[in-house]
Backbone as CSV, one residue per row, in Angstrom:
resi,resn,N_x,N_y,N_z,CA_x,CA_y,CA_z,C_x,C_y,C_z
1,MET,0.839,-0.930,0.092,-0.012,0.037,0.077,0.831,1.151,0.060
2,GLU,0.460,2.350,-0.813,1.209,3.385,-0.652,0.826,4.342,0.598
3,GLU,2.112,5.013,1.119,1.525,5.815,2.231,1.298,7.204,1.630
4,ARG,0.194,7.776,2.236,0.006,9.246,2.032,0.662,10.247,2.953
5,VAL,0.716,11.408,2.090,1.699,12.264,2.852,0.855,13.276,3.778
6,VAL,1.408,13.590,4.902,0.479,14.349,5.855,1.040,15.653,5.950
7,ASP,0.483,16.532,5.578,0.875,18.054,5.750,1.394,18.545,7.076
8,GLU,2.634,18.693,7.266,2.957,19.078,8.891,2.407,20.354,9.387
9,HIS,2.045,21.059,8.424,1.481,22.557,9.113,0.093,22.622,9.006
10,ALA,-0.682,21.431,8.816,-2.174,21.524,9.046,-2.513,21.890,10.248
11,ALA,-3.655,22.624,10.346,-4.181,23.201,11.478,-5.233,22.312,12.053
12,PRO,-5.368,22.131,13.020,-6.795,21.343,13.400,-8.069,22.245,13.111
13,ILE,-9.200,21.634,12.848,-10.217,22.248,12.541,-11.150,22.538,13.552
14,GLU,-11.337,23.836,13.554,-12.246,24.495,14.704,-13.627,24.338,14.659
15,ARG,-14.136,23.796,15.410,-15.759,23.322,15.587,-16.266,24.319,16.176
16,ALA,-17.438,24.748,15.762,-18.417,25.560,16.447,-19.018,24.835,17.618
17,PRO,-19.328,25.635,18.510,-19.843,24.847,19.873,-21.407,24.561,19.523
18,ILE,-21.789,23.324,19.990,-22.867,22.444,19.587,-24.038,22.997,20.547
19,ASP,-25.267,23.381,20.145,-26.319,23.912,20.807,-27.391,22.644,21.280
20,PRO,-27.224,22.386,22.454,-27.944,21.016,22.917,-29.566,21.134,22.446
21,SER,-30.138,22.338,22.599,-31.335,22.320,21.959,-31.691,22.118,20.664
22,ALA,-30.850,22.047,19.805,-30.830,21.738,18.420,-31.420,20.398,18.366
23,TYR,-31.014,19.608,19.339,-31.289,17.914,19.049,-32.481,17.658,20.094
24,SER,-33.120,18.537,20.469,-34.354,18.328,21.358,-35.403,17.518,20.610
25,LEU,-36.072,16.554,21.440,-37.077,15.901,20.738,-38.378,16.631,20.679
26,SER,-38.295,17.800,21.067,-39.371,18.642,20.671,-39.596,19.042,19.181
27,GLY,-41.018,19.195,18.846,-41.344,19.565,17.517,-41.193,20.917,17.108
28,THR,-40.906,21.776,18.122,-40.993,23.219,18.077,-39.774,23.747,17.477
29,GLN,-38.575,22.931,17.627,-37.077,23.314,17.171,-36.975,23.395,15.669
30,ASP,-36.271,24.238,15.249,-35.799,24.384,13.923,-34.655,23.556,13.989
31,THR,-34.493,22.889,12.540,-33.302,22.302,12.454,-31.977,23.118,12.145
32,PRO,-30.815,22.832,12.954,-29.875,23.639,12.604,-29.235,23.748,11.181
33,GLN,-28.829,24.973,10.859,-28.102,25.217,9.534,-26.744,25.322,9.544
34,GLU,-25.987,24.115,8.719,-24.898,23.922,8.771,-24.237,24.452,7.605
35,THR,-22.888,24.646,7.799,-22.220,24.960,6.734,-20.812,24.292,6.879
36,PHE,-20.405,24.008,5.515,-19.175,23.265,5.292,-18.277,23.900,4.496
37,GLU,-16.850,23.799,4.686,-15.969,24.320,4.050,-15.622,23.446,2.862
38,GLU,-15.402,24.052,1.699,-15.148,23.318,0.566,-13.596,23.708,0.422
39,THR,-13.062,22.495,-0.194,-11.592,22.671,-0.317,-11.324,22.073,-1.846
40,GLU,-10.260,22.611,-2.428,-9.977,22.023,-3.615,-8.471,21.221,-3.568
41,ASP,-8.217,21.051,-2.184,-7.006,20.117,-2.010,-7.442,18.569,-2.021
42,LEU,-7.653,17.992,-3.315,-8.137,16.697,-3.390,-6.872,16.009,-3.960
43,VAL,-6.726,14.730,-3.586,-5.386,14.010,-3.740,-6.306,12.721,-4.477
44,SER,-5.611,12.406,-5.632,-6.296,11.258,-6.603,-5.144,10.149,-6.168
45,TRP,-5.730,8.920,-5.631,-5.067,8.041,-5.109,-4.920,6.995,-6.381
46,ASP,-3.983,6.477,-6.622,-3.656,5.355,-7.666,-3.348,4.009,-7.208
47,GLY,-3.254,2.919,-7.749,-2.651,1.855,-7.447,-3.504,0.681,-6.674
48,GLY,-4.652,1.009,-6.616,-5.695,0.201,-5.813,-6.085,-0.827,-6.810
49,SER,-6.384,-2.018,-6.293,-6.702,-3.317,-7.105,-8.090,-3.832,-6.498
50,SER,-8.942,-3.156,-5.960,-10.114,-3.522,-5.490,-11.292,-3.994,-6.388
51,ASP,-11.913,-4.850,-6.439,-13.091,-5.125,-7.506,-14.251,-5.306,-6.844
52,PHE,-15.118,-4.418,-6.816,-16.393,-4.320,-6.113,-17.619,-4.740,-7.049
53,THR,-17.321,-5.132,-8.235,-18.532,-5.594,-9.022,-19.260,-6.821,-8.684
54,MET,-20.607,-6.719,-9.000,-21.546,-7.870,-8.532,-21.476,-8.779,-9.868
55,ASP,-21.607,-10.145,-9.367,-21.988,-10.975,-10.557,-23.221,-10.578,-10.912
56,ASP,-23.552,-10.927,-12.198,-24.962,-10.801,-12.995,-25.580,-12.104,-12.849
57,GLN,-25.143,-13.218,-12.370,-25.684,-14.329,-12.047,-26.498,-14.319,-10.729
58,GLU,-27.797,-14.591,-10.710,-28.314,-14.420,-9.372,-28.675,-15.823,-8.843
59,GLU,-28.261,-16.314,-7.785,-28.580,-17.459,-6.847,-29.888,-17.707,-6.502
60,PRO,-30.691,-18.817,-6.382,-32.032,-18.718,-5.911,-31.951,-18.802,-4.367
61,PRO,-33.009,-18.409,-3.980,-33.101,-18.228,-2.360,-32.986,-19.541,-1.922
62,LEU,-32.477,-19.881,-0.651,-31.987,-21.123,-0.098,-33.571,-21.841,0.098
63,SER,-34.624,-21.257,0.251,-35.794,-21.720,0.670,-36.410,-22.489,-0.567
64,ARG,-35.706,-22.101,-1.538,-36.499,-22.753,-3.149,-35.331,-23.816,-3.517
65,ILE,-34.428,-24.132,-2.912,-33.288,-25.088,-3.337,-33.840,-26.532,-2.801
66,ASP,-33.951,-27.348,-3.896,-34.197,-28.746,-3.518,-32.942,-29.633,-2.774
67,PRO,-33.134,-29.987,-1.574,-32.076,-30.621,-1.101,-31.300,-31.550,-1.598
68,ASP,-32.088,-32.373,-2.651,-31.554,-33.740,-3.377,-30.786,-32.998,-4.377
69,ASP,-30.663,-31.784,-4.859,-29.886,-31.350,-5.724,-28.518,-30.804,-5.260
70,LEU,-28.350,-30.636,-4.056,-27.126,-30.303,-3.523,-25.946,-31.388,-3.416
71,ASP,-24.974,-31.137,-3.667,-23.827,-32.016,-3.315,-23.219,-32.061,-1.986
72,LEU,-23.741,-32.708,-1.215,-23.220,-32.793,0.227,-22.425,-33.914,0.656
73,PRO,-21.493,-33.806,1.453,-20.595,-34.818,1.933,-21.543,-35.661,2.899
74,GLU,-20.982,-37.100,2.751,-21.770,-38.376,3.516,-21.673,-37.952,5.267
75,PRO,-22.677,-37.946,6.009,-22.480,-37.700,7.721,-21.649,-38.656,8.186
76,GLU,-20.934,-38.385,9.159,-19.841,-39.091,9.930,-20.898,-39.858,10.939
77,ASP,-20.454,-40.991,11.371,-21.008,-41.724,12.459,-20.133,-41.515,13.575
78,LEU,-20.622,-40.689,14.661,-19.935,-40.545,15.811,-20.438,-41.283,17.143
79,SER,-21.169,-42.101,16.846,-21.838,-42.754,17.821,-20.866,-43.757,18.637
80,ASN,-19.851,-44.268,17.863,-19.217,-45.315,18.366,-17.851,-44.699,18.779
81,ILE,-17.855,-43.435,19.167,-16.474,-42.903,19.595,-16.408,-43.076,21.104
82,ASP,-15.213,-43.496,21.724,-15.099,-43.643,23.195,-14.700,-42.140,23.746
83,SER,-15.274,-41.939,24.925,-14.970,-40.527,25.498,-13.767,-40.889,26.333
């Protein structure tokens, strides 16, 4: 994996104080207006090899599979094992 570079001069984000009444269960409260800083300092990451594509073949639900059609191993007889 590639290591990402962290800016040594990055300042911590100053957060506005939270108003507890904004999260009240009362229906009379207005929702708080949030603002977000937009940044153009985006980094494009290369070199990833993850593939999240889904197969087009759909499998039938387990409730509709006939047990006789399954290729299952033979069960073992454990009743004769000494303890």
